[in-house]
C-alpha positions in Angstrom: -3.0 3.3 25.0 -0.5 5.5 23.1 1.5 3.8 19.6 4.8 4.3 20.4 8.0 3.7 17.8 11.2 4.3 20.5 13.5 1.9 19.2 12.7 1.2 16.3 13.5 2.1 12.6 11.3 3.0 9.1 11.4 3.8 5.9 8.7 5.9 4.6 9.0 6.2 0.1 7.4 9.3 -1.3 8.5 10.6 2.0 8.7 14.4 0.5 5.4 15.5 -0.2 1.6 14.9 1.0 1.1 11.4 2.4 4.4 10.5 2.7 5.8 13.8 4.7 2.9 13.1 7.3 3.9 9.7 8.0 7.4 10.5 8.4 6.9 13.4 10.5 4.3 11.3 13.0 6.8 8.3 12.6 9.9 10.4 13.9 7.4 12.1 17.0 6.5 8.8 18.4 10.1 7.8 18.3 10.9 6.0 14.9 14.1 6.7 13.5 13.2 7.2 10.1 14.6 7.1 7.0 12.5 9.5 4.6 12.8 8.5 1.0 11.7 10.8 -2.2 13.3 10.2 -5.7 12.5 14.1 -5.8 10.4 13.9 -9.0 7.8 15.9 -10.4 4.0 14.6 -10.0 4.5 11.8 -13.5 7.5 11.0 -11.8 10.3 13.1 -14.2 13.1 14.9 -12.7 14.5 14.4 -9.5 16.1 16.1 -6.4 17.0 15.3 -3.0 16.1 18.9 -1.5 12.3 17.2 -0.2 13.4 14.5 1.6 16.2 16.3 3.2 13.5 19.0 4.3 11.3 16.7 6.4 14.3 14.8 7.7 15.6 18.1 9.1 12.1 18.8 10.6 11.9 15.6 12.3 16.2 16.2 13.2 14.6 19.8 14.3 11.8 18.2 16.9 14.4 16.1 18.6 14.0 13.1 16.4 16.6 11.0 14.3 16.4 10.8 10.7 18.3 10.8 7.0 17.3 11.5 3.7 17.6 9.2 1.0 16.8 9.4 -2.9 16.9 6.4 -4.3 14.2 5.3 -6.9 12.4 2.8 -5.7 12.0 1.4 -9.5 16.0 0.6 -8.7 16.1 -2.4 -7.0 20.2 -1.8 -6.2 18.4 1.1 -5.4 16.2 -0.6 -2.7 18.8 -2.8 -1.6 21.1 0.5 -0.7 18.3 2.5 1.3 17.7 -0.8 3.2 21.8 -1.3 3.9 21.9 2.4 4.6 19.5 2.2 7.5 20.8 -1.1 8.9 24.4 0.4 9.2 23.5 3.7 10.7 21.0 1.7 13.5 20.8 -1.8 13.1 17.6 -2.3 12.0 14.6 -2.0 10.2 10.8 -2.6 11.5 8.5 -0.8 9.7 7.9 0.0 5.8 5.6 2.2 4.3 5.2 1.9 0.3 3.8 5.6 -0.4 5.7 6.6 -3.3 3.7 6.8 -6.9 3.4 9.2 -9.8 0.3 9.6 -12.1 0.2 9.8 -15.6 -3.6 10.0 -16.6 -5.0 8.9 -19.7 -8.0 7.1 -20.9 -6.7 4.2 -22.1 -7.5 4.0 -25.5 -5.5 7.3 -25.8 -2.5 5.9 -23.2 0.9 4.9 -24.2 2.3 2.3 -23.0 5.0 3.5 -21.6 3.0 6.0 -19.6 1.5 2.2 -18.3 4.8 0.7 -18.1 5.9 3.9 -15.8 2.6 4.0 -13.2 3.0 0.2 -12.6 6.9 0.2 -12.1 6.1 3.0 -9.5 3.7 1.5 -7.6 3.5 -2.3 -8.1 6.8 -2.6 -8.8 8.4 -0.4 -6.5 6.9 -1.6 -3.8 7.7 -5.0 -4.1 11.7 -4.1 -4.5 11.3 -2.0 -1.5 9.9 -4.8 0.4 12.0 -7.6 -0.8 14.5 -5.3 0.3 14.0 -5.4 4.1 11.8 -8.7 3.6 14.9 -11.4 5.3 16.2 -8.7 6.9 13.1 -8.9 8.9 12.4 -12.8 8.9 16.0 -13.1 10.6 14.7 -10.5 13.1 11.7 -12.2 13.5 9.9 -8.6 13.7 8.4 -6.4 10.7 5.7 -4.0 9.6 5.0 -3.3 6.4 1.8 -0.8 4.7 0.9 -0.9 1.4 -0.8 2.5 -0.4 -3.6 1.1 -2.3 -6.3 3.0 -4.0 -10.5 3.4 -4.5 -9.2 3.9 -8.0 -8.1 0.0 -8.2 -11.0 -1.5 -5.8 -13.2 0.2 -7.4 -11.9 1.9 -10.6 -11.9 5.9 -12.0 -12.0 6.9 -15.5 -8.1 7.5 -16.9 -6.7 5.9 -14.5 -6.3 2.4 -15.7 -2.8 1.7 -15.3 -2.6 3.9 -12.0 -6.0 1.2 -10.8 -4.5 -2.1 -11.7 -1.1 -1.4 -10.1 -2.9 -0.3 -6.7 -5.3 -3.3 -7.0 -1.6 -5.5 -7.5 -1.1 -4.4 -4.3 -4.0 -5.7 -2.7 -2.4 -9.5 -4.3 1.0 -8.6 -2.7 -0.9 -8.4 0.8 -2.2 -11.4 0.4 0.0 -13.5 -0.4 3.0 -12.1 2.2 0.2 -11.8 5.0 0.6 -16.0 4.6 4.5 -16.1 4.0 5.2 -13.5 6.4 3.0 -14.7 9.5 5.2 -17.3 10.9 8.5 -14.7 11.2 5.8 -11.8 13.1 5.6 -9.8 9.5 2.3 -8.1 9.1 1.5 -6.7 5.9 -1.7 -4.1 5.5 -3.2 -1.7 2.9 -4.2 1.7 3.4 -6.5 3.3 0.2 -6.0 6.7 1.7 -8.5 9.9 0.6 -6.3 13.0 0.7 -5.2 16.6 -0.7 -1.7 15.9 -2.0 -0.1 17.2 -5.2 -1.6 14.2 -6.9 -5.2 15.8 -6.6 -4.4 19.2 -5.9 -5.8 20.0 -9.1 -9.2 18.4 -9.6 -10.5 19.7 -5.4 -12.4 22.6 -4.4 -10.7 24.9 -1.6 -13.4 23.1 0.7 -12.3 19.8 -0.4 -9.1 20.1 0.0 -9.2 21.7 3.8 -11.5 18.3 4.6 -9.0 16.0 2.9 -6.0 16.6 4.5 -3.1 14.2 4.8 -3.1 14.9 8.2 -6.6 12.8 8.9 -4.7 9.8 7.0 -1.7 9.7 9.2 -3.2 7.9 12.0 -4.6 5.0 10.3 -0.6 4.3 8.9 0.9 4.7 11.6 -2.1 2.0 13.7 -1.3 -0.1 11.1 2.9 -0.1 11.4 2.7 -0.5 14.9 3.2 -3.2 17.2 -0.1 -3.9 17.1 -1.1 -3.4 14.0 -3.6 -5.7 12.7 -2.6 -8.5 9.5 -4.2 -8.6 6.1 -6.7 -5.4 6.6 -7.2 -2.5 3.5 -8.2 0.0 5.4 -9.8 3.4 4.3 -9.0 6.7 5.1 -9.9 9.9 4.4 -11.6 13.8 6.1 -11.9 11.8 9.5 -13.8 8.4 8.2 -12.1 5.1 8.5 -13.7 2.2 7.4 -12.1 -1.4 6.1 -13.0 -3.3 3.2 -13.7 -7.2 3.1 -13.3 -9.4 -0.1 -16.2 -11.9 0.0 -17.1 -14.3 -2.4 -21.0 -15.9 -3.0 -22.0 -19.2 -1.1 -22.6 -20.2 -5.1 -24.0 -23.2 -6.8 -23.1 -26.7 -7.7 -24.4 -27.6 -11.6 -25.3 -31.1 -12.0 -23.3 -32.5 -14.9 -26.1 -31.5 -17.8 -26.0 -27.6 -16.9 -22.2 -27.1 -17.1 -22.9 -25.5 -20.5 -23.2 -21.3 -21.0 -26.7 -22.3 -21.3 -26.8 -23.3 -17.3 -25.1 -20.8 -16.1 -27.3 -18.5 -18.2 -30.0 -20.3 -16.5 -28.9 -20.4 -13.1 -27.1 -16.9 -13.2 -28.8 -15.3 -10.5 -27.7 -17.7 -8.1 -24.8 -18.1 -8.6 -24.4 -14.2 -8.2 -26.7 -14.4 -4.5 -24.2 -12.4 -2.3 -26.7 -13.2 0.7 -24.8 -15.3 2.2 -20.9 -14.8 1.2 -18.0 -16.5 2.3 -14.8 -14.9 3.4 -11.6 -16.6 3.0 -8.4 -15.8 3.5 -6.2 -17.6 1.2 -6.8 -18.9 -2.1 -6.5 -22.6 -0.9 -9.7 -22.2 1.2 -11.6 -21.8 -1.8 -10.6 -24.9 -3.5 -11.4 -26.8 -0.6 -14.7 -25.4 -0.8 -15.3 -25.9 -4.5 -14.4 -29.5 -4.0 -16.9 -30.6 -1.1 -19.3 -28.5 -2.7 -18.4 -31.6 -5.5 -19.6 -34.1 -3.2 
């Protein structure tokens, strides 16, 4: 099977460098018309320039594809709406959105300014929500859409100095969880990618050998698959250095406590059983958990 995006239109944010650039070039190679979005800021989000997006768009065109550069700031919803409107005006539709734009402002939480918290959350979480909202109703009308959120092991597992980044990245898993439910009837499928790659985000903390092994080109195949016609739905995939795996969110079978044990002391006494993960349950909506606890109470 050869995955093709012929006849499709894709938007990739943060596509002027690193992972976004790699994703955009591969989408173009596989036939997609690509909106190469990049605000053109530095790693911490300061400054702006259209040149990085223009360069990637030109690479796609030079390779025989079709692309336009776009400098929308993903934290500005009006910018996102205008970006989608430009794509629809030029090509008639938007089929794929890869939310990849991001910044870093790392610092331990006690030393972090709340302005740095807000800036990182605004780009990663709110920026992804803005772009997704801007394409959502158009995708509903055409009864087709593929959206990829870029999460991170910093959110899933934690990482020192990245409370802002980790919170935003885990928030994207929560956003995916709900949008998968809301988009299902209109064939809009949403997945998350947790990449491990050598980009300007990581270039100063990795060795040369690690940088070579963590080339973004080894992450892009996962991104391409998860926005294809053949894509799964509601999947978090880890990708890096040629290894690929998926995340399962599960909960223990749990324990129903008698009336007299429903105290902090009763929970302490039974915590080992409550915390037993030997027979986990996997759910696909919050409602399924509610049904479980109601049934346990019978």
